[in-house]
C-alpha positions in Angstrom: 0.0 0.0 0.0 1.3 3.5 -0.9 -0.5 6.3 0.9 -0.8 10.0 -0.1 -1.5 12.4 2.8 -2.9 15.5 1.1 -4.5 13.8 -1.9 -6.4 16.0 -4.4 -4.0 18.9 -4.5 -1.6 20.3 -7.1 0.9 17.5 -6.4 -1.4 14.9 -4.8 -3.6 14.3 -7.9 -0.8 13.9 -10.5 1.2 11.8 -7.9 -1.7 9.4 -7.7 -1.7 9.0 -11.5 2.1 8.4 -11.5 1.9 5.8 -8.6 -0.3 3.7 -10.8 2.9 2.8 -12.7 4.2 1.1 -9.6 1.2 -0.3 -7.6 -2.5 -0.9 -7.7 -2.7 -0.3 -4.0 -3.0 3.4 -3.5 -4.7 5.1 -0.5 -5.8 8.7 -0.8 -6.1 10.6 2.4 -7.7 14.0 2.7 -10.8 15.7 4.1 -12.8 14.7 1.0 -10.7 12.3 -1.1 -11.8 11.5 -4.7 -10.6 8.6 -6.8 -8.0 9.3 -9.4 -7.6 5.6 -10.3 -10.4 3.1 -10.2 -8.7 1.0 -7.6 -7.8 3.8 -5.2 -8.8 3.4 -1.5 -10.4 6.5 -0.1 -9.6 7.5 3.5 -11.4 10.6 4.7 -9.6 12.3 7.5 -9.6 15.5 9.5 -5.9 16.2 9.7 -6.4 18.4 12.7 -7.3 15.3 14.6 -3.9 13.7 15.0 -5.4 10.5 16.5 -6.5 9.6 12.9 -3.0 9.8 11.4 -2.0 6.4 12.8 -5.0 4.7 11.2 -4.5 6.5 7.9 -0.9 5.2 7.7 -1.5 1.6 9.1 -0.7 -1.0 6.4 1.3 1.4 4.3 4.7 0.6 2.7 5.3 4.2 1.6 3.7 7.4 2.9 3.8 10.6 0.8 3.3 13.9 2.6 2.2 16.4 0.0 -0.4 18.2 2.1 -0.6 22.0 2.0 -1.9 23.7 5.2 -3.4 27.2 5.0 -0.7 29.7 4.0 -0.6 31.5 7.3 2.3 31.6 9.7 0.3 31.0 12.9 -1.3 28.0 11.3 2.0 26.6 10.2 3.6 27.1 13.6 0.7 25.4 15.3 -0.1 22.5 13.0 3.0 21.5 11.0 5.3 20.3 13.8 2.7 18.3 15.6 1.3 16.8 12.4 4.8 15.8 11.2 5.6 14.2 14.6 2.4 12.1 14.3 3.3 11.1 10.8 6.9 10.1 11.8 5.6 8.2 14.9 3.1 6.3 12.7 5.6 5.5 10.0 8.0 4.1 12.6 5.3 2.1 14.3 4.1 0.6 11.0 7.5 0.3 9.4 6.5 2.6 6.5 8.9 4.7 4.5 8.3 8.4 4.4 8.5 10.8 1.4 8.1 14.4 2.3 7.4 16.9 -0.6 9.1 20.1 0.5 10.0 23.7 -0.7 13.1 25.9 -0.5 12.1 28.2 2.4 14.7 26.7 4.7 17.7 27.6 2.5 19.9 30.5 3.6 19.1 33.7 1.7 22.6 33.6 0.1 21.7 30.2 -1.5 18.8 31.4 -3.5 20.8 32.4 -6.6 21.9 28.8 -7.0 20.2 26.2 -4.8 21.5 22.6 -4.6 20.8 19.8 -2.1 23.9 20.8 -0.2 23.0 24.5 0.1 23.3 26.0 3.6 20.2 25.6 5.7 19.5 28.8 7.7 15.9 29.9 7.2 15.6 33.7 6.7 11.9 33.8 7.4 9.5 32.6 10.1 7.8 30.3 7.6 11.2 29.1 6.6 11.9 28.3 10.2 8.9 26.0 10.3 10.1 24.2 7.2 13.6 23.9 8.7 12.1 22.3 11.8 10.3 19.7 9.7 13.5 18.9 7.7 15.4 18.4 10.9 12.7 16.3 12.5 12.9 13.9 9.6 16.6 13.8 9.0 17.4 13.4 12.7 15.3 10.2 12.7 17.2 9.1 9.5 20.5 9.7 11.2 19.4 7.6 14.2 18.3 4.8 11.8 14.8 4.9 13.3 13.1 6.0 10.0 13.6 5.4 6.3 12.8 8.7 4.6 13.6 11.1 1.8 12.8 14.7 1.0 11.7 15.6 -2.5 12.3 19.4 -2.8 10.7 21.6 -5.4 11.1 25.2 -6.5 8.1 27.5 -6.9 5.8 25.6 -9.2 3.3 26.0 -12.0 1.1 23.6 -14.0 -2.4 22.5 -14.7 -5.0 22.1 -11.9 -2.9 24.3 -9.6 -4.7 26.8 -7.5 -1.8 28.1 -5.5 0.9 28.9 -8.0 1.9 32.6 -8.3 2.3 32.1 -12.1 -1.2 30.7 -12.3 -3.0 33.2 -10.1 -1.1 36.4 -10.7 -0.2 36.0 -14.3 -2.2 33.5 -16.3 -5.6 34.0 -14.6 -5.2 37.8 -14.8 -4.2 37.9 -18.4 -7.0 35.6 -19.3 -9.4 38.1 -17.7 -7.9 41.0 -19.7 -6.1 42.3 -16.6 -2.4 43.1 -16.1 -0.1 40.4 -14.8 1.0 41.1 -11.3 4.5 40.6 -10.0 6.6 41.1 -6.8 10.2 42.0 -6.5 12.4 42.4 -9.6 10.8 40.9 -12.7 14.2 41.0 -14.5 15.8 38.5 -12.1 16.0 34.8 -13.1 13.3 32.6 -11.6 13.2 28.9 -12.3 9.9 27.1 -11.8 9.1 23.5 -11.4 6.3 22.0 -13.6 3.9 20.1 -11.3 3.6 16.9 -13.4 7.4 16.7 -13.4 7.4 17.0 -9.6 4.8 14.3 -9.2 6.5 11.9 -11.6 9.8 12.4 -9.8 8.3 12.0 -6.4 6.7 8.7 -7.4 10.0 7.5 -8.9 11.9 8.4 -5.8 9.4 6.7 -3.5 9.8 3.5 -5.5 13.6 3.6 -5.7 15.2 1.8 -2.7 18.6 3.6 -2.8 17.0 7.1 -3.2 16.1 7.1 0.5 17.8 8.8 3.5 18.7 11.9 1.5 17.3 15.1 -0.1 16.5 15.3 -3.8 15.7 18.3 -6.0 13.0 17.3 -8.4 13.6 18.1 -12.1 13.3 21.8 -12.8 14.0 23.7 -16.0 17.6 24.8 -16.6 16.4 27.6 -18.9 17.3 30.8 -17.0 14.2 32.8 -17.7 13.4 36.0 -15.8 9.9 36.5 -14.4 9.3 39.0 -17.2 10.1 36.3 -19.7 7.8 33.8 -18.0 5.0 36.4 -18.2 5.8 37.0 -21.9 5.6 33.2 -22.5 2.2 33.1 -20.9 1.0 36.2 -22.8 2.2 34.8 -26.1 0.2 31.6 -25.5 -2.9 33.7 -24.8 -2.1 36.1 -27.7 -2.3 38.9 -25.2 -0.2 41.9 -24.4 2.3 41.2 -21.5 1.3 44.2 -19.4 2.7 44.0 -15.9 1.5 45.7 -12.6 4.3 45.7 -10.1 3.1 45.2 -6.5 5.6 46.8 -4.0 5.9 45.7 -0.4 4.1 48.7 0.9 1.1 48.0 -1.2 1.1 44.3 -0.1 1.0 45.5 3.5 -1.9 47.8 2.8 -3.8 45.0 0.9 -3.1 42.8 3.9 -5.5 45.0 5.9 -8.3 43.8 3.7 -7.0 40.5 2.3 -5.5 38.5 5.2 -3.4 36.2 3.0 -1.5 39.2 1.7 0.0 39.7 5.2 2.0 36.4 4.6 3.9 37.6 1.5 6.3 40.4 2.6 8.8 38.1 4.5 9.1 35.9 1.3 9.8 38.8 -1.2 13.6 38.2 -0.8 13.1 35.2 -3.2 12.0 37.6 -6.0 14.6 40.3 -5.4 17.5 38.2 -6.6 18.1 35.4 -9.1 16.3 32.2 -8.0 18.0 29.2 -9.6 17.0 25.7 -8.5 19.5 23.1 -9.6 18.2 19.5 -10.1 21.4 18.1 -11.7 21.7 15.3 -9.2 18.3 13.9 -10.1 18.8 14.3 -13.8 22.1 12.5 -13.7 20.9 9.7 -11.5 17.7 9.0 -13.4 18.3 10.4 -16.9 15.1 12.5 -16.7 15.0 16.2 -17.6 12.4 18.8 -16.9 9.6 19.8 -19.3 10.6 22.8 -21.4 8.9 26.0 -20.2 7.2 26.5 -23.6 5.6 23.1 -23.4 4.7 23.4 -19.8 3.1 26.9 -20.3 1.2 25.6 -23.4 -0.3 22.8 -21.4 -1.1 25.1 -18.5 -3.0 27.6 -20.7 -4.9 24.8 -22.4 -6.0 23.4 -19.0 -7.1 26.9 -17.9 -9.1 27.4 -21.1 -10.7 24.0 -20.7 -11.6 24.9 -17.1 -13.1 28.2 -18.1 -15.1 26.7 -21.0 -16.5 24.0 -18.6 -18.0 26.5 -16.2 
């Protein structure tokens, strides 16, 4: 049995599709799970009730944590550490391997222009401190030989059926509505993005590769060094729209935060958009011989999915 905690999201859904290549026994765990494959086992759960975690994991060989809690610091600080402890304890009790899908928030600010698996870990933000804590919780158990686990790390991502990507929300959705694309920081700095189907395919492969465990992997991400302005242009070209951009400075974000609570969460992360942001996945590519989807292809599929979604309303 391979179990997905956080089924149904931007990574959970394509991950379920990819796992079908390895097993017919897939358990989807979320508040309201829906089958992706005919043979999927559905396991509804309230993740705030940690007593349910053990039951959700019981009988699993591999557990994938791809859940996304509300993007709010106070929520992360309260829920993530206790949730991860419950997951680790259950994996240990049931002898299940753990695969944690992570982001780059824990890396030192100086690492952002060229991130590798060995980049220094020194979170420059409060949200990053939470992610660093999770990383340390897992790897400390690995070092003690009490848990078999790996961390699959991704850059900022984009792709079809993705409701949380900045490229989707701030650029593609806005341009489709005839509005200006919105951007933070410096749009002329390089920013590499991970295509979500690539991330899911890599995570499934890693979870089913015995010697991939007990280490960190960067999932395949484009080596094309496009700036955010160039990403916006790519999306505009696909939509046959003009690539108009509205810059959103930090002071404006703070004002918007008075009316839109989630905006309060953005300022501490702006450092990632004020410098080049290059996510290096060379280790994965050399080990498995799999490269990332080209930006032009990924953006084309993204736009087709958005058009199909709009037409289906």
